[in-house]
N, C-alpha and C positions, 0 to 999 in steps of 0.2 A: 743417949749415947751415940757418938758419931761412928759411922761405918769406916773401917780401915781403908786407906787409899789403895787403889789398884796399882800394883807395881808395873809401870809401863816400860821397864827395861826389857829389851828383846832377849830371848832365851839363848841366842847363839845357835850354831849349827854343827859343832863338833869338828871343825877344820883344824888342821895343824898349820903352822906358819909357812910350811913349804907348799901348801895347796893354794895356788893362785890360778887365775885364768878360768877356763871353762867357758861354756856357752850358755847364756840364759835361754831356757826353753819354754818357760811359761810361768804363770802364777796360780794355776788351778789344777786340782786333781779330783777326780770323781770318787765319791765315797762308794764302798761296796754296796750292792743292791740290798736293801732291807736293813742297813746299818741303823742302830738306835743308840740313844744316850745310855750310859755315858760313853763319850767318844774322846779318845786321847790321840794326839797327833805327834809324831816324832820325825825329825830330820837327822839322819846319820846317828840315830840312837838318842838324840837330845830331845826331851819333851818340849813341845812348843806351847806358848801361852795363848789361849783363846782370847780374842779381843785386843791382843798386842801383836802376835806373830801371824795370826790367821783368824778368819771368820768362817762359819758354816753358812753357805748361801745355797738354798735349795738342796740338791744332792751333791754339791761340790764343796771342796775345801778351797777357800780363796786366801792365798798368802799375801802378806804385805810386801814381801820382797820376792823377786823371781827365783825359781829353782834352777840351779846350774848343773849341767851334765858335761862330762869330759869330752864327748864328741869322738869323731873318728881319729885314730892314731895314724898319721901319715907323714911323709917327708923325712926329715932328719930324726924326728922322734922315733919313727918306726925302725929306721936303720940302726940307731943306737940301742934300742931295745932288742932287736934281732941279734945284734952282735954281742949283747950282754955288757955293753960298755957302761951305760948309765940308765937310770930310770927317771923319767920326768912325769910327775903327776899333776893333774889339774883338778879343780873342784869337781866332784861328782856327788851330788846330793841324792840321797835315797829317802823317799817319803814312806813312812810306815804308819798304820792306823790300828788301834785297838778299839773294839766296839762291841756292842751287845746285839745278839740276833736270837730272837725267841728265847730270851732268858739265859743264853750261853755267851760266854766271853769268847770273842774271835780276834784274830790278829792277822793282818795282811801286810806283806812287805813289798817295797818297791812299786808303789802305785804309779801308773802311767800319768805323766804330767801333760796337760792339755796345752797346746801352743796358744799364745796370746793372739787375739784377733785384731 
């Protein structure tokens, strides 16, 4: 019997059509100390596929695509937000991980993304 083919379709990241831009900050996030399998990785609440969207490399999560953060709000965006005229949102990706630690399930939200070297 033949093994089913791995679905190589990326999982997506939970963005809406209005979220554009943002700044790519890196492709790696460090796993929490002592994290053990099973490990589940989420970006903006959307579970990512191991072997498609990311790999575990040592104590890091290595993503296929860079992680985007909104960055500092300045200039005209700051002025329009302060005046309550309009809101302009850019991509802001949050990396969450569910893992095992000493037999207990743990969850950590908004892991720090390491800058690309």
